[in-house]
N, C-alpha and C positions, 0 to 999 in steps of 0.2 A: 468567556473561556471557549475558544473554538475546539471542537472535537472533530478530527479528520479520520475517516475510516477508509482504509485502502484495501480493496479486495484484489488479490493477485494469485497467479498460479504458484504453487509451492515450488521450492527449489533454489531460492535465493539464499546466499550465505548471511551469517550474522553481520559481517562487514557491509554487505550490500544494503541490508535493512537499516543499519546505522546511518549510511549515507542518504537513504531515502528520507529517514526521519529528520536528519540535519537539514536537508534541502527544503522540506515542507516547513519546518520551523523557521528557516531563514526567510522564506517568502512572507510569512506572517509578521516577522520582526520588521521587514521592510515597510510594512503598512502601519507600524506602530503598536503591534501587540507584543507584550512582554513574552520572552521565550518560555518563562515558567508557566504561562497560561495556556500554552499549546499542548493539547493532548492528542496523541496519534495512536490509532489501533491498526495494526497490520494483521490481516487475515490471509493465511495461506490456504488455498483451495486446491485439492487434487484435480487434475484435468478431467477425471471421470465424473466430477461434480459440476462441470462447466459445459454448456452447450452453445453453439453458434449455428444459426440457420437450421435448427432441429437435429443437429448432429453433435455427439459428444466430442469435445476437443481431443480426448485421448484416442479417438478412433481416426482422427485425421492424419494423413500422411503427407 
């Protein structure tokens, strides 16, 4: 049973999240994994909890 954890910035709609889950599942199905075995965890992170090169993404312009 594959478990896929996706960390991303918050702000995507439910429809966008459904499409992400469908695409990830489809990739596993292509290599022979039953769709029912694919578990996906979507984690929304606010930009103030994410930093790149020592700077919070929320502060970038």
